[in-house]
N, C-alpha and C positions, 0 to 999 in steps of 0.2 A: 851605861852607852851602850845598847842591843842595834846591830846591822843586819836587815835581813832585806837578802838580793833577790829578786822574784822574776826572772828574763830580763827586761830592761827596766824594771823598777826598783825603788832604793828606798826600804823605810829604815828611820833611824829613831829610837824607842828610848825611853828615858832619857833623854838630853835637854828639851826645852819645854818649856809651860809646866812645870812637874808639878803645881799645884791644881791643874785640873784633875779630873774625875780620869782623864786618860787623854793621852795627846801623841801625836808622833809626827816625823817631820818628812813628809812625800819628796820623790826624787824622781821625776822621768827625764832623761837628758837635761837639758839644761833647766828645766823648768821646777820650781821648788816651792810646796806646799806647805803651810803649817793647821794641820786639823788639831782640833781639840774638841772633847768634850767634856762637861760641865754637867752633873745631877745635886738637884737642890734637894734632900734628903726630908723637906718639911712638904707632903704630898698636899697636893690640893684636894679640895672637895668638888670642883668641878666634872662634869660627864663627858669629859672631851680628854685627850690625849695633850699635853702640856710641852709638846715639841715643837723648838725654833731652830732653823737653821738660817744663817746667814754666811754668804760667800760674799767676800771681800777684795778689792786688789789695791796694790799700791804702787804708785805711781814710778817709785826706784825701780820698782821689779823690773821694767824695760829702760831705768833711764832717764825718764823724761819729769822733769816740772811738773805736776798739776797743774791745768789750762786755767782756773778759777781766779777770782780777782783774789783772794788769801792765799793763792798759792799751796793749799792744802786740800786732801780729800774731804768731799761734803755727799752731799744727794749721793746715795745709790746710784748707778747709773743702770737703763732697762737689761746690760747684758748680765747684770749683778747679782738682778732681782728674779731673770728668768731662771739662770744658772741656781741660786737658790731654792726657787720655787719644784725644780727638778729632782735637786736633790731629797728635799723635804717628801716628795710625793714618792721616791724609788726608797728608802727609808720606813717611812710611817706604817706601812703592812704590816713590820716586821716586829714591830712592839707587841707584849701580852697585852691582853684587851681590859685588863686592870690597872695597866701601869699608869701612874697617877702623880710623877713625881715631873717636875719642872726641867725640862735638859734643855741644854744650850749648846748646838753643835755648830761651831764657829770654822770656815777654811776662809787663811788667810796667805791670797797668791804674795811669796816674797821672790820671785825670780824668773824670766819668762823670755824666754828666746824665739817665740814663735813656731817651734818645731812641734811643740803638742799641743794636744787636745786637751784645752782648759775645762772644759764640763765633763770628760771622762775622766782626767787626773782628781778632778775634784769631788767627785763622787765615788772614784775608788779609795781614797783617803780616809774621806768621810766614813767609806762602808768597813775599814779596817779600824779608823780610830772606835768605833762603835763596836764592833766584837770583841777590842779588847778592854771596852769600861767594865763588861760584863754586866749588863741592866736587865737581862732575861732576852736580849733579842742573840737566837742561838746560830744564825744563818749570817755567811760571809756573802755578800752579792757583788760583783761585778760588771763593768757597762763596757760598753765599746759601741764606736761608729763605723756603720759601712757606707761605701761612696758608689754606689752602683745603683744608675740610672734615679740619683736623687741624693738625701741624705738620711739616714736610717740609724739613730740612737737606740739603743737598746739597754734594756738594768735586768739581772736576773738573779736566782741562786742557781745551786746546783739543782735544785727539781724543777724550777718553774720560771717562767718570765713575769717582771715584775712591774715594766714600765715602760712603753715604747714612745718613739716621737719618728714622726717621718715624714718626709716633703719631697715629693717628686720635681723631676730635672724640668719636665714638659707636662702640662695639662693634655695636649696632644699626641704624649706618650704616658701614661701614666701607668704605675706596677699593677699588672694583675693581681688578681687574689692568688693564684696559684702560684705568681713571683715571689710575693711577698712569704709567702708560708714557706718558701724553699728558703729565702735571705735570713727569715725567723730561724729556721732549723739550723742553719749552718751556724749563725751565732750564739744559739744557745751552747751547741756543741763545744765551742769554744770556750764560752761561759763557767760550763762544767769543770772542764780541766782548769780554769784559773779559780774559781772557788775551793776547788779539793785543796790548791796550793795554799790559798790562803789560811783555810783552817788549819794546814798541816804546820805552818810555819809560826802562826798568831798563837794555836791554841796554850802554847807551853808559857806565854806572856802576859795571859789575862790575869785582870784583878781581880782581889775576891769577890765573889758573885755577892750581886746586890739582894738581899730578902725584900722581895716582893710578896702582898697579902695577897692572900688566897681570895680567889674573887668570890664576895659574899652570894650565896644560891637564893634566888627570888623565892618569895613565901609561895609553897604551889598552892595551899588554900585559896590566897587572897587572887593569885592566875586565875584560879577556876574562877572563882565569886566574878569577875573582872568578863572571863568570855565566855561567860554564861549569860548572867544575870544584866549585864551592863552592856552585852554585844554589839543590840542594835543602833544605841548610841555613840561607841566605836567604829561602826562601820560606816555610819551617818557621818562625822567626824571624816573617816579617809577619802569621800567623794568627794571631798568640799579640793578647789583646786588649786585657790590663790591661798599661798603661803601666808597672808597676813590672818586670813578667814579660818584656816587651819590653825593656825599658832592659835588664836583666840578663841576659836574653840573648844581647843584642848587645856585651855586654861578653866574654863567654865568648865567643861565635864570633871576637871579633876579636884574642882569644888564642890562641885555636884554630887559625886561618889563621898570625897570625903565627908558631907552633912550626912550624906546615907547612911556610912557605915559608922562612923565616928569612933571608932576605937584603935584605928590604923596610925601607924607615922605619918605625916604627911610625904616626907622624903622618900620612905620606902613603896610609899603609892604613888607617888610620883614615879618611880624605876621600872615599878612593876605595870603602870599604864603604858609606859612608852615599850618596855617586852611585848606589853598584850601585843599595841600599836601593831609593831612589827609583825609579831610572830601571826596575826591574822591575815595581814595583806600577804607575807609568805605562804600561807596555806592557801589562798585566795588563786595566788599564780602558778603554785605549783602543784595544787591538789585537782584545781577546776578552771585555769588556764584562763582565770578571766583577774583584770587587771583593777585597782579603785576607782577609775571614771568608767569603767564597763568594754573597755576596747578588748580585742584580743591581741595576744602578744604581740604579733605582728603591724599591727590596725597603724597607720598614722594619723594624726590627729588632723582636722579639715585646716585648709591652708587659705589665705586671703591676700593677694598681691594687687598694689596699684603701683603704679610707677607718674614721675611726675608732678608730684603733687605740688611741691613748691617751686611759681612761675620763677625767682630770680634766682637758684642754684642750676651750677652746670647740669645736674641732674642728681634725682631722688626715686629711692624704692620704698614702700613702705609692706613689708610681710609679716604676714601674721600666722602662726601654727597654735591650735590649739590657745592656749592661755600664754604664749610669747610672744611679743611684738618689737621689729626690730625698726627701726627708720634709719636707713643709708643714705647720705649724699655722697657725692664725687663734686671734686674740686679739681680742675685743669691747670696742671702750672708751665713754668717755661723752666729753664734748665736753672737757671738762678735758685727756683724754690726748691729744688733737692737739697734735704736734709745731711748734714756735712757730719761724716762720723770718723772719729779718731780714737777709739776706744784703745786701753791697752791690750785687747785681744787682737790688733790688727797692725800687722806692719807700718801699713801707710794710710794715709786719710781716702776714704771711700765715699760713694756719693751715694744717696738713697732716694731714689728717685720715686716709688712706691709705698707711701703710708698708709696704715689703717691704725683709727685710733677710736678704740672700743669703751664706751663710757656706760656706766650702769647705774643708772639712774634710781637715789632710793625709793621715790614712789613709784618704782614698777614691782615692788613687793609689798607697796603699803607700807612704809616705812617713813616716818616725821622727821626727816632728816637734812640734813645742808648740804649741799653739793660740796664735794670737798678733791682734793689732789688724787689723781687714778692709783685704786690700791693695785698692790703685789697681782692679786685675783685679774683684775682688769687687763692690765700690762701681759698676763699669759693668755687670755682667751685673746684681746685684739693680736695678739703674734700669733697664734695658731691660726686665725681666720686669716692674716696677712699673709702665712705660708700659705695656704690654701690658694690664694687668690693669685699670690704676683708669677704663678708660674704658668697662669693663661695668658699674660698680658702678650701681645703681639712686641713685635720688634721695633717698630716704630713709635712708640706710644710716648704721651711727652710725661711729665711731673704728675701725680696722682696722690692726691687725697682722697681717702674715703673715711667718715667718720660714721660709726654706729651707735646711733642712740638708743638703750632698749630702755623700752616706754612701759612693756608687761611680762613680766619672766617667769615663768613655771617650766621650767628646765628646759635645756639647750639653746641658750641664746648666743651663744658663739657661733654655732652653727645655722642659727637664724639670720647672724652676720653676715656668714659666707654666702649663704642664699640670696640676700639683697645684695650684698656687694658686690656678686657676677652680675646680676640685674643691671644694678647702677652702671656699671661699664659700660655696659652692652647701651642703656640709654643716654649715656652721655656722647657716642656717637664712637668710642671704643670696641672694636670687634675683638673680644677674649676667643682666642684660640678652642675653646669649649666652653659651655658652662658648667658652674662648679655647683654642686649641692652638697648640703652636710646633715646629718643626720649623727643625734647621739644613741650609743645602743648600751643597754643596763644588762645585768646577771642575777640572777636571785637563786642561791645555793642554800641547802638545807641537807646535811648528810649524805646520801648518796644521788638525790633528785637535783636538778638544775633547771633552769629556764632563763632562752635569753629575750629581751625587751628590744622591739625597735621603737626611735622616737619616745625616750622616758621624760618622763615630768618630774620635777624637783621634788615630790614624795617619793617615787622610786630611785632618785637618785640618792637622795636622804638614808632611807629605810634598804635600800639594797646591796650589793657587794661590787658592784665594776661604772666607771663609769668611762664611756670609750667611743670617742669621739672620732668618727671617719666622713673626710669629704672627699669628694672624686666626680667622675663623669662618666657619662654612659659607658664610655672602655674600662676604667678601673680607678684606682686611688691615685691620689695625689697629696693628700696631707693626712696624719692620722696623730691624736694622742691618746693613749691608756693609763687611766690609774687603775686602782682596786684595793680593795679595802682588804682583803682575802692576803693570805701571803704568796701573793702570785698567781696565775694560772697556769695551766698547762697544754701545751701546743694543739692538741684535739678540740680544747674548746674554741680557741681562737681561730679554727679552719670554719665551725658552726656561724662563729659572729661575725665574720667575714662575710659569707655569704648571706647571710638573712641581712645583713647590712648595704649588701647590692641594691635585694630586691627593695630596702624600705627607701634608698637613694633613688631609683628607677623614680619610683611611684613620684617624689619630687620633683625630679626633672621632669618628667610631663609635663607638671602641674608647671614648672619655670617658661617651659618652652611654648607652652599654651601663653604664657602672659606675655611673652616676647613678640608671638604674631602680631599684638594688637598695640607694641609700643610705639609711642611719637617721641621721636628726637626731638629732644628741647632744641630751641633755634636761637637760645642765650648762650650760645657755647662760644668760645673765645678759639681765637684761627691762627695757624706759624704759616710763615713765610720766609723763605732764606733764600737770599741773591747775593753776586758777588761783588765786591767791586775790588780796583789796585790795592795790593797792601800797602803799597806807598803813601794810598789817602789815608788810611787809618786815624795816624794822627790829625788829620784836618777833620775827620768826623769828630772825633772825642773832642777835641779842641781844647786850649791852655784851661789846665785844671779839669777836667771833663766839664768843662764849660757847655760847648755845642751839645754835647749829646744828654746830659742833663736837662736843657730848654729844650729837646725832642721829648723826652719821657713826661716831663710836665705836660707840655703842649698836648698831646695826643693821648697821654693815660696807656703807654704800652709797654710790655718789657723786653730788651733788646742786648742780645747776645752777643759777642765780636769774637771774631777768630782772627787776631793779628798778622800771624803769620799766612796765613789761605787768603784772608780778605773776605771770609763767609761771614754775611751779616745776617743775623735769625729777629724777626721781630713777631712779638707775641701778643695778643690783643683780640680785645671785638673788631669783627671783619673787616666796619668803615674804618674805625681809627689805624688797623693795620695797613689799609689800601694809602690813606694820606698821608701816615709816617714814610713809607716806602716811596710817594710821590714826592713827598719834601726831602728825605733826604738824596733821591736821585738829582733832583733840581741845586740844590746846595752843593753835590761837588760839582755839576757841571760850570758854577760858578765860581770854582776853584781854578778855570783852566783863564777869569775874565780879570783883568786889571785898573785900577784906573789912570786915565789917560789913554787909553788902545783906543784906537780909531777901528771901528766893526762898521759894517751895511747893517741895516736894520729893514723890514719892511712893515710898513702901516698894518697896524690888526682891527683898532676901533677907535675913534674919535670921540671924545669925550670934553664936557665944557672947561677943563682945567687942563687939557691936553691931548696926547696921542698916547694909547699903548702902541707900541711895537715888538716886533719877534724879532731878536738879533738870528744871526747865520746858523750859530751854535744851538739854535732853539728856546734859549733862555728867552720871558718876556723881561719887556725894560719901559721905563716911563718917560717920555719926551714932555715936560712940561710947558704949557704956554710961556711961561716965565725966559724960556731957555731955547725958545724958537723962533727968536730972531725978526724977519719981517713974512716968515713962513706962512701964509692961512690957510690955516690949519682946517678952515672949513671944504676945502676944495680938494683935499687929500682923500683919495678912494683905497679901499682895503688892496691890499699887496703892492701898492706906493713905494720904490725903494727910496732909503735915504740912506745919507752917511753921517754918521754920529758919533760921537765920544764919551765914554763912558766917562762921568762926571764924581760918581758916588755909589758904594755897595754896602748898605746896612742892612740890618735884619733878615740876609735871604732877599733883599728887594734890588732892584739894577736902577739907575738911575742916569740917563744920558742930555747930553745936549747936542745942537745941530754943531759936524765939526764944519 
């Protein structure tokens, strides 16, 4: 057993999980995480990095029993999924390009006392365990979180920034590009120091180096043939914007070239075709400053916005940018509709009053697949869009649920969700502190040349070297997420990216502001009314076993929240129903002052065939039935005539009287 102490972190090696390729026990204060790496030495033939990361929490880590019916951990919580994605996105760029061994990284939370940042701890533990495994990853990385005007999570190596997630505190006070760069510079200075310490302390304990086969060079003769003889067909395929069209066309092109050439291995030809495809795309961008769809590097795709298409929704916005479409609906709820959260990362229960759910529908990319539960990717995209919009909500906002249905996807669907979501809030009568727009930035790098792309398409995301999603207002950045396929980005490039993103964001915001001018607020919106009653009358309003309050909820189809201490009653629903429920509650409480047998003065209100409606002194209406009027000639009564009556019964909120 070896112990390594670096500042307030402790790593214990060769202690637990010794059958794993590498493992360590990580401790930060009272937080303990077991990090393990297992490598399957049977290489895969697939053309992707076979890496899987899973962060899992155990209820015993905080002294709780699981809240599920079976009292054991089950489906991953959203926090576990998002943390797994965050670690994956940080570590994936470090692997060699030709790495083909299935690799599983597991982070198991064993103990937590709420003093440590679980995402920071988990990523640092995973980084060190991976470095120990010695599978071709020759850099350590370090993660940290800064809380200055928001939340900034940064992971990097000694040389470069690898991953960024950020959220501002308020959309009305976002971070400027200059402020962001200063924060990133300060963060990276600390990251450099920590990475150097990790490398120094862990280098002597690394496992035997895994022998990774050298990357097979592509056949230069075949590449020459493809880039000359079949260049027009490849360029035509590049210009197809829809993923389904491009994928099908690539398969047809592969079959056509194989038939024309004949003698080449199909697998070799496929790899060469994909390499040629990428090479021509990079050449077009880097040498001619021209993209596959004919746009310039900074040009935004055409935008279309339609508001409140769905008449029975509280609000709806259709946002189209190029071949990406998002339909976002907004539903307003009452306090009781808030989502209850009590994850292991939380010391006490919290209420989530703003939710954004992102659904990536298979037909949006031409796939013949059924609908299924949200994937890790969908949860990640929805979480990013939610962070971008949550800081723009006014203080008095009700409980809100946004749902983004992706109807067509060709890049930047999460940022389309941000744009449509911001307008959907406004269309529901909620005035955000500022409109928020999102845009995805790309990067193409080759040797000593690089180009930054605004509003990238799916092709540029797939064949490019970076996906940098940035959301903000006219004043600055409110949320962002950076992923890179390179082993990090230098800070000077980040300055260029942020500045170009600012220009792109303003183009989108101008279009959104124009659409907002002609927006019609939906009249089919719920409303909320709050009023006080004497606190001692709360029990009477609720009734035995909740009988009275349940009757009101069912009768008027409203939602009611009660504060027993202050006597505050909040009624939420459609306008007419809220008014009727409020009047009914007021009348019902007034009846609490009356009792059967009580003598009261009444005044004639209206004479009918079966008796007289009277108004009691306290303001309540009552019925004097003709069978209880004795010898009194009801037809001779005029409005306002005083009568002395006795209350005979009170049932279902109605008062009956007889002549006293």
